[in-house]
C-alpha positions as CSV (number, residue, x, y, z in Angstrom):
1,M,11.1,12.6,-2.7
2,Q,13.6,10.6,-0.7
3,L,12.8,7.4,1.1
4,A,15.4,6.2,3.6
5,V,15.1,2.2,4.0
6,F,16.6,1.0,7.2
7,S,17.7,-2.7,8.0
8,A,17.8,-3.1,4.2
9,K,19.0,-6.6,3.0
10,P,19.7,-7.5,-0.6
11,Y,16.2,-8.9,-1.1
12,D,14.7,-5.7,0.1
13,K,16.6,-3.7,-2.5
14,K,15.6,-6.3,-5.2
15,Y,12.0,-6.1,-4.5
16,L,11.6,-2.3,-3.7
17,S,13.4,-1.5,-6.9
18,T,11.4,-3.8,-9.3
19,A,9.4,-2.2,-12.0
20,R,6.2,-3.6,-10.6
21,A,6.9,-1.6,-7.3
22,S,8.0,1.6,-9.1
23,E,5.3,1.5,-11.7
24,L,2.6,1.5,-9.1
25,D,2.7,5.4,-9.3
26,P,5.4,6.7,-11.6
27,S,4.6,10.4,-10.7
28,A,5.8,9.9,-7.3
29,G,9.4,10.4,-8.2
30,I,10.9,8.2,-5.4
31,D,14.6,8.3,-4.7
32,V,15.4,5.4,-2.4
33,I,18.4,5.3,0.0
34,Y,19.3,2.0,1.6
35,H,20.9,1.6,5.0
36,E,21.9,-2.0,6.1
37,F,21.7,-1.1,9.9
38,A,18.6,-0.6,11.9
39,L,17.0,2.7,12.8
40,S,17.9,3.7,16.2
41,L,18.7,6.7,18.2
42,E,22.2,6.2,17.1
43,T,21.4,6.1,13.4
44,V,18.4,8.4,13.2
45,S,20.5,11.4,12.1
46,L,21.0,9.6,8.7
47,A,17.3,10.1,7.8
48,R,17.6,13.9,8.2
49,N,16.1,15.5,5.3
50,T,14.3,12.7,3.9
51,I,10.6,12.8,3.7
52,A,9.9,9.2,4.8
53,V,11.6,6.2,6.3
54,C,10.9,2.6,5.8
55,V,11.4,0.1,8.7
56,F,11.1,-3.5,9.5
57,V,10.3,-5.5,12.7
58,N,13.2,-4.8,14.8
59,D,13.8,-1.1,14.1
60,D,13.4,1.3,16.9
61,V,10.5,3.6,16.2
62,S,9.9,4.7,19.9
63,A,9.0,8.2,20.9
64,P,12.5,9.6,21.1
65,V,13.4,8.3,17.6
66,L,10.2,9.8,16.3
67,E,11.0,13.1,17.8
68,A,14.4,13.0,16.1
69,L,12.9,12.1,12.8
70,S,10.2,14.9,13.1
71,A,13.1,17.4,13.9
72,G,14.9,16.2,10.8
73,G,12.0,16.6,8.4
74,V,10.7,13.1,8.2
75,R,7.0,13.1,7.8
76,A,6.1,9.4,7.2
77,V,7.0,6.0,8.6
78,L,6.4,3.0,6.3
79,L,6.4,-0.4,7.9
80,R,7.3,-3.3,5.4
81,C,5.5,-5.7,7.7
82,A,2.2,-6.3,9.5
83,G,3.1,-5.9,13.2
84,F,3.7,-2.5,14.5
85,N,4.5,-3.1,18.2
86,N,7.8,-1.3,17.7
87,V,6.1,2.0,16.8
88,D,4.8,4.5,19.3
89,L,1.7,5.5,17.5
90,Q,0.6,8.0,20.1
91,A,3.8,9.9,19.7
92,A,3.5,9.7,15.9
93,A,0.1,11.1,16.0
94,R,1.2,13.9,18.4
95,L,4.0,14.7,16.0
96,G,1.8,14.6,12.8
97,I,3.8,11.8,11.3
98,F,2.0,9.5,8.9
99,V,2.4,5.7,9.7
100,A,1.3,2.8,7.6
101,N,1.9,-1.0,7.5
102,V,1.4,-3.9,5.1
103,P,-1.0,-6.1,6.8
104,A,-2.3,-8.2,4.0
105,Y,0.8,-9.8,2.3
106,S,0.7,-13.6,1.7
107,P,-0.7,-14.9,4.9
108,E,-0.2,-18.4,3.6
109,A,3.5,-18.0,3.6
110,V,3.5,-17.6,7.4
111,A,1.0,-20.3,7.9
112,E,2.7,-22.9,5.6
113,F,6.0,-22.1,7.6
114,A,4.2,-22.7,10.8
115,V,2.9,-26.1,9.4
116,A,6.6,-26.9,8.3
117,L,7.7,-26.3,11.8
118,V,5.1,-28.6,13.2
119,Q,5.9,-31.5,10.8
120,T,9.7,-31.0,11.3
121,L,9.5,-31.1,15.1
122,N,7.0,-33.9,15.0
123,R,8.8,-36.2,12.5
124,K,12.3,-35.1,13.3
125,T,13.2,-34.6,9.5
126,H,16.0,-32.2,10.6
127,R,17.6,-34.9,12.8
128,A,17.1,-37.5,10.0
129,Y,18.7,-35.3,7.5
130,N,21.8,-34.9,9.4
131,R,22.0,-38.5,10.5
132,V,21.9,-39.7,6.9
133,R,24.6,-37.4,5.7
134,E,26.8,-39.1,8.2
135,G,25.9,-42.5,6.9
136,N,23.5,-43.3,9.9
137,F,20.2,-44.7,8.8
138,S,19.0,-45.8,12.3
139,L,15.4,-44.9,13.1
140,D,15.9,-44.8,16.9
141,G,14.9,-41.4,18.3
142,L,12.9,-40.3,15.2
143,L,9.5,-41.6,16.3
144,G,6.8,-39.0,15.7
145,Q,2.9,-39.0,15.8
146,T,0.3,-39.0,13.1
147,L,-1.3,-35.6,13.0
148,Y,-4.5,-37.0,11.6
149,G,-7.2,-36.8,14.4
150,K,-5.0,-34.7,16.7
151,T,-6.3,-31.3,18.2
152,V,-4.7,-28.3,17.1
153,G,-5.2,-24.9,19.0
154,V,-4.9,-21.6,17.1
155,V,-4.3,-18.6,19.2
156,G,-5.5,-15.6,17.0
157,T,-7.8,-16.0,13.9
158,G,-6.6,-13.1,11.7
159,R,-5.5,-13.8,8.1
160,I,-2.5,-16.1,9.1
161,G,-4.4,-18.0,11.8
162,V,-7.2,-18.6,9.5
163,A,-4.8,-19.9,6.8
164,F,-3.0,-22.0,9.3
165,A,-6.3,-23.6,10.4
166,R,-7.3,-24.3,7.0
167,V,-4.2,-26.3,6.4
168,M,-4.5,-28.2,9.8
169,H,-8.2,-29.1,8.9
170,G,-7.0,-30.4,5.6
171,F,-4.6,-32.8,7.6
172,G,-7.7,-34.1,9.3
173,C,-7.1,-32.4,12.6
174,R,-9.7,-31.0,14.9
175,V,-9.1,-27.3,15.2
176,L,-9.9,-25.0,18.2
177,A,-9.3,-21.3,18.3
178,Y,-9.2,-18.5,20.8
179,D,-9.7,-14.9,19.8
180,P,-11.5,-12.0,21.6
181,Y,-12.9,-11.1,18.2
182,P,-14.3,-14.1,16.4
183,N,-13.7,-14.3,12.6
184,D,-16.5,-15.8,10.5
185,D,-13.7,-16.8,8.0
186,F,-12.5,-19.4,10.6
187,K,-15.8,-21.1,11.3
188,P,-15.6,-23.7,8.4
189,Y,-12.4,-25.0,9.9
190,G,-13.1,-25.4,13.6
191,S,-14.8,-24.0,16.7
192,Y,-14.1,-21.1,19.2
193,T,-13.5,-21.9,22.9
194,T,-11.7,-20.3,25.9
195,L,-7.9,-20.1,26.1
196,D,-7.8,-22.3,29.0
197,D,-10.0,-24.9,27.4
198,L,-7.8,-24.7,24.1
199,L,-4.7,-25.2,26.1
200,A,-6.0,-28.2,28.0
201,Q,-7.2,-30.0,24.8
202,S,-4.6,-29.2,22.2
203,D,-1.9,-31.4,21.0
204,V,-0.4,-28.5,19.1
205,V,-0.8,-24.7,20.0
206,S,0.2,-22.3,17.4
207,L,0.4,-18.4,18.1
208,H,-1.0,-16.1,15.4
209,C,-1.8,-12.9,17.4
210,P,-0.3,-9.6,17.5
211,L,2.0,-8.4,20.2
212,T,0.1,-5.8,22.3
213,E,0.0,-5.1,26.0
214,S,-2.8,-7.6,26.5
215,T,-1.0,-10.4,24.6
216,R,2.6,-9.8,25.8
217,H,3.8,-13.1,27.5
218,I,0.3,-14.6,26.9
219,M,2.3,-17.8,27.3
220,N,3.8,-17.7,30.6
221,E,4.3,-19.9,33.8
222,A,0.5,-20.0,34.4
223,T,-0.8,-20.6,30.8
224,L,2.1,-23.1,30.0
225,S,1.1,-25.3,33.1
226,K,-2.5,-25.5,31.6
227,M,-1.2,-26.9,28.5
228,K,-1.8,-30.6,27.8
229,A,1.2,-32.6,28.9
230,G,3.6,-33.3,26.2
231,A,2.0,-30.7,23.8
232,M,3.9,-28.8,21.2
233,L,4.1,-24.9,21.1
234,V,4.6,-22.9,17.9
235,N,5.3,-19.3,17.5
236,T,5.7,-17.5,14.0
237,S,4.1,-14.3,15.3
238,R,6.2,-12.1,17.7
239,G,8.7,-13.3,20.3
240,G,7.3,-11.2,23.0
241,L,4.1,-13.4,23.2
242,I,6.2,-16.1,25.1
243,R,8.0,-15.5,28.5
244,T,11.3,-17.1,27.6
245,N,12.5,-18.3,31.0
246,A,9.0,-19.8,31.6
247,V,9.1,-22.0,28.5
248,I,12.6,-23.1,29.3
249,A,11.2,-24.3,32.7
250,A,8.3,-26.0,31.1
251,L,10.8,-28.0,28.8
252,K,13.2,-28.9,31.6
253,S,10.3,-30.3,33.5
254,R,9.2,-32.3,30.5
255,H,5.7,-30.8,30.6
256,L,6.2,-29.1,27.2
257,G,6.8,-31.7,24.6
258,G,8.4,-29.4,21.9
259,L,8.9,-25.9,21.0
260,A,9.2,-24.4,17.6
261,L,10.1,-20.7,17.3
262,D,10.5,-18.4,14.2
263,V,10.5,-15.4,16.5
264,Y,12.4,-14.7,19.8
265,E,11.7,-12.2,22.5
266,G,15.4,-10.8,22.3
267,E,15.9,-11.2,18.7
268,S,16.4,-7.6,17.7
269,T,20.1,-7.6,18.1
270,I,20.6,-11.1,16.8
271,F,18.2,-12.0,14.0
272,Y,18.9,-11.0,10.3
273,N,22.7,-11.0,10.7
274,D,25.6,-13.6,10.7
275,H,26.9,-14.2,14.2
276,S,28.7,-17.5,13.3
277,G,32.1,-15.9,13.9
278,T,31.3,-14.2,17.1
279,I,30.0,-15.2,20.6
280,I,26.4,-14.9,21.2
281,D,25.9,-13.6,24.8
282,D,22.2,-14.2,25.0
283,D,22.0,-17.1,27.6
284,E,18.4,-17.9,27.3
285,L,18.6,-18.2,23.4
286,M,21.6,-20.4,23.7
287,R,19.9,-22.6,26.2
288,L,16.9,-23.0,24.0
289,T,19.2,-24.3,21.2
290,T,20.6,-27.1,23.6
291,F,17.1,-28.9,23.7
292,H,16.8,-31.8,21.1
293,N,13.0,-30.8,21.0
294,V,13.3,-27.3,20.2
295,L,13.7,-25.6,16.8
296,V,14.6,-22.0,16.4
297,C,14.6,-20.2,13.0
298,G,15.6,-16.5,12.3
299,H,12.1,-15.0,11.7
300,Q,11.9,-16.3,8.1
301,A,8.1,-17.4,7.8
302,F,7.3,-14.4,5.6
303,F,10.3,-15.0,3.3
304,T,8.8,-16.1,0.0
305,E,9.0,-14.4,-3.4
306,E,5.3,-13.7,-3.3
307,A,5.3,-12.1,0.1
308,L,8.3,-9.9,-0.7
309,R,6.7,-8.7,-3.9
310,E,3.4,-7.8,-2.1
311,I,5.3,-6.1,0.8
312,A,7.3,-3.9,-1.8
313,D,4.2,-3.1,-3.6
314,G,2.2,-2.3,-0.6
315,T,4.9,-0.1,0.9
316,I,5.3,2.0,-2.3
317,K,1.5,2.3,-2.6
318,N,1.4,3.6,1.0
319,L,4.1,6.1,0.3
320,C,2.3,7.3,-3.0
321,D,-0.9,7.7,-1.0
322,F,1.0,9.8,1.5
323,K,2.6,12.0,-1.0
324,H,-0.6,12.8,-2.9
325,G,-2.7,13.3,0.3
326,R,-4.9,10.4,-0.5
327,P,-6.8,8.4,2.2
328,C,-4.7,5.3,2.9
329,Q,-6.2,2.0,3.5
330,Y,-3.5,0.8,5.7
331,A,-2.8,4.0,7.5
332,L,-2.2,3.5,11.3
333,V,-1.7,7.3,11.8
334,Q,-3.2,9.5,9.1
335,P,-2.3,13.2,9.2
336,D,-5.2,15.8,8.8
337,Q,-5.2,17.8,5.7
338,D,-3.9,20.8,7.4
339,R,-0.3,19.4,8.2
340,D,0.9,22.7,9.3
341,K,-0.9,22.1,12.6
342,G,1.1,18.9,13.3
343,Q,-2.0,17.0,14.1
344,A,-2.9,13.6,13.1
345,N,-5.4,10.8,13.8
346,L,-4.9,7.3,14.6
347,G,-6.1,5.1,11.7
348,P,-8.9,2.7,12.3
349,L,-6.8,-0.3,13.2
350,A,-5.2,1.5,16.0
351,R,-7.8,3.9,17.1
352,R,-10.6,1.7,18.3
353,S,-10.1,-1.1,20.9
354,S,-13.4,-2.7,19.7
355,I,-11.8,-3.4,16.3
356,P,-9.1,-6.2,16.3
357,I,-5.6,-5.8,14.9
358,R,-5.5,-8.4,12.4
359,I,-2.3,-10.0,11.1
């Protein structure tokens, strides 16, 4: 069985080829081919005659790409991430292509990084680090706030949101949350409220919801204006949750006190690659980097040894389930037993609107 891995970095190769990952099911006989570039209409031909492709957050798995994959013999798409907003699940189901993600890897990794962004932006440790390296030990401009007793709003209480709430509760913060599907795991750390009430009360708002049609640009001109003046906004989930031009306007008006991003709406052609020797022509991203109260990172919140190990193991496990025709716990599209008919069912996470998509 050949597996084509797109957007492959050295760390992907390392963890996907570890003994632990390969030994999950030695009978699978998996031959892995790595491509450093992303999956797109321009590169999809390189997946021809492979049985499965493995993709990441910025690969293009739209209907045209899926049709090309299907024509080339690909029967499975494996996401080595939790989000699947870049996959046309309806098209995959129509084509009978198996789709699975890895939704349960180290939620603490992302939650801890969100906390690191909050503390860095609040206490300005990044600026202090640069000053000291130049012999400047002045404290002017480095004033922060004590987090103890502050109100923190969590938008989305899946695994990562709950992990973040647990940490902020430990800091002594009052934690509010908004989620259309309340999670009992959150209740020891805070209370649920409406989105408008959360925005009005919170000193820090952290986004931990998936990107869907209902959450796209959940932070826009209207919702940003409802935030408490001077509050901080943090996003470690998906860039499309924030309307970029609206957040720039909120920063320029001084209504938004700070912004910390590990994701960006237009990141697909920029993140995970070195552009230090070229001109970046994304004007909105470059404008964000000019603000002293904005942090932008390159979608690295997941990037821990533990998370990469769990992603690799989960990806190979999903592939083995597909090959052996076993029910897959994390299938988003599960082909019927009679695959010749080219029919497939949407998995439980994607099929029923009454069940939340948890990340």
